[in-house]
C-alpha positions as CSV (number, residue, x, y, z in Angstrom):
1,M,75.3,102.1,136.1
2,R,74.9,101.7,132.5
3,T,77.7,101.2,129.8
4,K,77.6,101.3,126.0
5,L,79.3,99.2,123.4
6,L,78.9,99.8,119.6
7,A,79.4,96.8,117.4
8,C,80.3,96.6,113.7
9,I,82.3,99.8,113.0
10,W,85.8,98.4,112.8
11,A,88.2,99.7,110.1
12,A,87.9,98.2,106.6
13,G,90.8,96.5,104.9
14,T,91.7,94.7,101.7
15,V,93.8,91.6,100.8
16,L,96.5,92.1,98.1
17,F,98.2,89.3,96.2
18,A,101.0,91.2,94.5
19,G,104.9,90.6,94.2
20,A,107.0,92.8,96.3
21,A,108.0,94.9,93.0
22,Q,104.4,95.4,92.0
23,A,102.0,98.3,92.8
24,R,99.4,97.9,95.7
25,I,96.5,96.6,93.7
26,K,93.3,95.7,95.8
27,L,92.0,92.6,94.3
28,A,89.7,91.3,97.2
29,T,88.0,92.9,100.1
30,L,89.1,91.5,103.6
31,P,87.1,88.5,104.7
32,V,84.5,88.9,107.4
33,R,85.4,88.7,111.0
34,E,84.9,85.2,112.7
35,R,85.6,86.6,116.2
36,V,86.0,89.9,117.9
37,E,87.2,90.5,121.4
38,I,86.9,94.2,122.9
39,Q,88.8,95.0,126.1
40,L,87.6,98.1,127.9
41,D,89.8,97.9,130.9
42,N,91.6,101.3,130.3
43,G,90.4,104.6,130.6
44,T,92.4,105.9,127.5
45,Y,92.8,103.0,125.2
46,T,90.5,100.3,124.0
47,L,92.0,97.1,122.6
48,V,90.1,95.3,119.7
49,E,91.0,91.8,118.7
50,E,89.6,90.4,115.5
51,E,90.1,86.9,114.0
52,R,89.5,86.5,110.1
53,I,90.1,83.8,107.5
54,V,92.4,85.0,104.9
55,P,93.2,83.2,101.6
56,L,97.1,83.2,100.6
57,L,98.7,82.3,97.5
58,K,101.9,80.3,97.4
59,S,104.9,82.5,97.4
60,T,107.2,82.1,94.5
61,R,110.0,83.7,93.0
62,E,108.1,85.2,90.1
63,N,105.2,86.2,92.0
64,G,106.6,87.1,95.3
65,N,104.7,87.0,98.5
66,N,101.3,87.9,99.8
67,R,100.4,91.2,100.9
68,V,97.8,91.9,103.2
69,D,96.5,95.6,103.2
70,F,94.7,97.0,106.3
71,S,93.3,100.6,106.0
72,W,90.8,102.6,108.1
73,S,88.9,106.0,107.9
74,N,86.8,108.1,110.3
75,T,88.7,106.9,113.6
76,R,92.1,107.5,115.1
77,I,94.1,104.3,115.5
78,D,97.8,104.3,116.7
79,K,99.6,102.2,113.9
80,D,102.2,101.0,116.3
81,T,99.6,99.0,118.1
82,I,98.3,97.0,115.1
83,L,99.3,93.4,115.1
84,F,99.0,91.0,112.4
85,R,99.5,87.2,113.6
86,P,98.9,84.0,111.5
87,I,97.6,81.4,114.1
88,A,96.4,78.4,112.1
89,I,96.0,77.1,108.7
90,R,92.6,75.6,107.4
91,E,93.0,71.9,106.2
92,K,90.1,69.4,105.1
93,G,87.6,71.9,107.0
94,R,89.7,72.0,110.1
95,F,92.2,74.3,111.5
96,R,95.6,73.0,112.5
97,A,98.7,74.8,114.0
98,I,101.2,76.4,111.6
99,R,104.2,74.1,111.1
100,D,107.9,74.8,110.7
101,I,109.5,73.9,107.4
102,A,113.4,73.8,107.3
103,G,113.5,76.1,110.3
104,R,110.8,78.6,109.0
105,G,107.2,78.9,109.4
106,E,105.2,77.8,106.7
107,V,103.1,81.0,107.0
108,N,105.4,83.7,108.2
109,V,105.0,87.6,108.4
110,I,108.2,89.0,106.5
111,N,107.7,92.8,107.1
112,V,105.2,95.4,107.5
113,A,105.0,98.9,105.7
114,C,103.5,102.2,106.3
115,P,102.5,104.0,103.1
116,P,103.1,107.7,103.4
117,G,100.0,109.9,104.0
118,E,97.6,107.1,104.5
119,N,95.8,105.5,107.2
120,A,97.0,102.0,106.2
121,L,99.3,99.3,106.8
122,V,100.7,96.5,104.5
123,W,102.1,93.3,105.6
124,E,104.2,91.0,103.4
125,V,103.3,87.4,104.1
126,F,105.2,84.3,103.0
127,A,103.1,81.2,102.5
128,A,104.9,77.8,101.4
129,E,101.5,76.7,99.8
130,A,98.4,78.2,98.8
131,C,96.3,78.1,101.8
132,A,93.4,79.9,104.1
133,V,95.1,81.0,107.2
134,E,93.2,82.3,110.5
135,D,94.8,85.6,111.8
136,V,94.4,87.8,114.6
137,T,94.5,91.5,114.2
138,G,94.6,93.7,117.1
139,L,94.4,97.4,117.0
140,T,94.0,100.2,119.8
141,P,91.9,103.4,119.0
142,L,93.6,106.5,120.3
143,D,90.2,108.0,121.4
144,D,86.5,107.3,121.8
145,K,85.6,107.8,118.1
146,M,84.6,104.4,117.8
147,R,82.2,104.7,120.9
148,L,84.0,101.4,122.2
149,Y,84.9,103.4,125.3
150,L,82.1,105.3,126.7
151,G,81.4,106.5,130.4
152,E,81.9,103.6,132.7
153,S,82.5,100.7,130.2
154,R,86.0,100.1,131.5
155,D,86.8,96.8,133.1
156,I,84.6,94.8,130.9
157,I,85.5,92.4,128.4
158,C,83.1,91.6,125.5
159,T,83.8,88.8,122.9
160,R,81.4,88.9,119.9
161,I,81.4,85.7,117.7
162,I,79.3,85.1,114.5
163,K,78.1,81.4,115.5
164,E,75.9,80.8,112.4
165,N,75.7,82.3,109.1
166,K,73.2,80.8,106.7
167,R,71.7,81.8,103.5
168,Y,68.3,80.8,102.5
169,P,67.5,81.3,98.6
170,V,63.9,82.9,97.9
171,R,64.0,83.5,94.0
172,G,66.7,84.3,91.6
173,N,69.4,86.4,93.5
174,L,66.7,87.3,96.3
175,H,67.7,85.5,99.8
176,H,67.2,85.7,103.3
177,Q,70.4,85.6,105.6
178,E,70.4,84.1,109.1
179,L,72.9,85.2,111.6
180,V,73.4,84.1,115.2
181,I,75.7,86.3,117.0
182,R,77.2,85.3,120.5
183,Y,78.4,87.7,123.1
184,E,80.8,86.6,126.0
185,V,80.8,89.3,128.5
186,E,83.0,89.4,131.8
187,N,82.4,92.3,134.5
188,Y,85.5,93.0,136.5
189,K,83.7,95.9,138.5
190,D,83.0,95.6,141.9
191,K,79.3,96.6,141.2
192,A,76.8,95.2,139.0
193,C,76.1,97.1,135.8
194,R,74.1,97.3,132.6
195,L,75.9,97.1,129.3
196,D,74.3,98.3,126.2
197,I,75.4,96.7,122.8
198,V,74.5,98.7,119.8
199,E,74.1,96.5,116.6
200,Q,74.1,98.4,113.2
201,I,71.8,96.1,111.1
202,N,72.8,97.9,107.8
203,R,76.5,97.1,108.4
204,L,75.6,93.5,109.2
205,C,73.7,93.0,106.1
206,Q,76.6,94.7,104.0
207,E,79.2,92.4,105.6
208,Y,77.3,89.0,105.5
209,A,74.4,89.2,103.3
210,G,74.7,91.9,100.5
211,D,73.9,95.6,100.1
212,P,70.5,96.1,101.7
213,H,69.5,99.2,99.3
214,G,68.4,101.2,102.2
215,D,67.4,100.1,105.7
216,S,67.4,96.3,106.0
217,E,64.3,94.3,106.5
218,W,64.8,92.0,109.4
219,E,63.5,90.2,112.4
220,T,64.6,88.6,115.6
221,G,64.7,85.1,115.9
222,D,63.6,82.9,118.6
223,R,67.2,82.0,119.7
224,T,67.8,85.4,120.9
225,S,68.5,85.3,124.7
226,R,65.7,86.3,127.0
227,A,67.9,88.2,129.1
228,I,68.5,90.7,126.4
229,D,66.1,93.7,126.5
230,I,66.1,95.3,123.1
231,S,65.1,99.0,122.2
232,Y,65.2,101.3,119.3
233,P,66.1,104.8,120.5
234,T,67.5,105.6,117.1
235,G,65.5,103.5,114.7
236,K,64.7,99.9,113.7
237,A,68.3,99.9,112.0
238,E,70.3,100.2,115.2
239,P,68.8,98.1,117.9
240,V,70.4,98.4,121.5
241,L,70.7,95.2,123.2
242,S,70.8,95.9,126.9
243,V,72.0,92.9,129.4
244,K,72.6,93.1,133.3
245,L,75.9,92.0,134.4
246,P,76.5,90.9,138.0
247,A,79.5,92.3,140.1
248,R,82.8,90.6,140.2
249,P,83.2,88.0,143.1
250,K,84.2,89.9,146.5
251,D,86.9,87.2,146.8
252,K,89.3,88.4,144.4
253,D,90.9,84.8,144.0
254,K,87.6,83.7,142.4
255,K,87.2,83.7,138.7
256,V,84.9,86.3,137.1
257,E,81.8,84.5,135.7
258,K,81.5,84.8,131.8
259,Q,77.8,85.9,131.0
260,V,76.9,84.5,127.7
261,F,74.1,86.1,125.4
262,T,72.8,85.3,121.9
263,F,71.3,87.6,119.3
264,H,69.3,85.7,116.4
265,V,68.7,87.8,113.5
266,M,67.0,87.1,110.1
267,L,67.9,89.4,107.4
268,K,65.0,89.6,104.8
269,N,64.7,89.8,101.1
270,V,68.3,90.7,100.5
271,W,69.6,90.7,96.6
């Protein structure tokens, strides 16, 4: 039994810093994903949960609150299932819980708007002080356009985390980018199966290193898990990472063992 999962094709978004009375002006691209969890335990819907670090400005009477704009294309997503939830504030290099100030959270989602005729949502977010907040966004595609649910891929939970992201200057603007991607996979099937994870290297390069100006030059690092079998059925730009997953324990009271895999990538000569 084989299942397939395609990574790096989630909807794009932008962060807005504009007052409530102002037009929607897109000032900054949405920060990169710190963590992604995909739940494939439903035959019709797929749940995608992302964590990102979003910078917020202090809310004032003159400037109003922050606005976070999330938009997507080329896939069907049920707007009613998209949630934006601040979970922590980064302070002195560490994250801490959001505190209450005078009975109100120091970071708080005020409301959400659906611009007519657009695949987009805009959240109005209050911030007591300028800060970097870690948020969780969950969304549910209506179909398999995103290829997150294919064939027998239900009953599998896959969490994808960028563990390391380092840049190495070469000369001028030319640099190498090193990424270490960690997959935590839980198989709730009664049978063992094989999971195919398709990484899009050009998308990875665009998101973490810069425009590759064509197909990215890259190589696999020595920290890639030996349990991963890598193939290139559609070309070097879309490696397929195949891993074997054991069946869930026969004793239903026993916890499913989490399988951990690492994909080590060096993106070369990016500028």
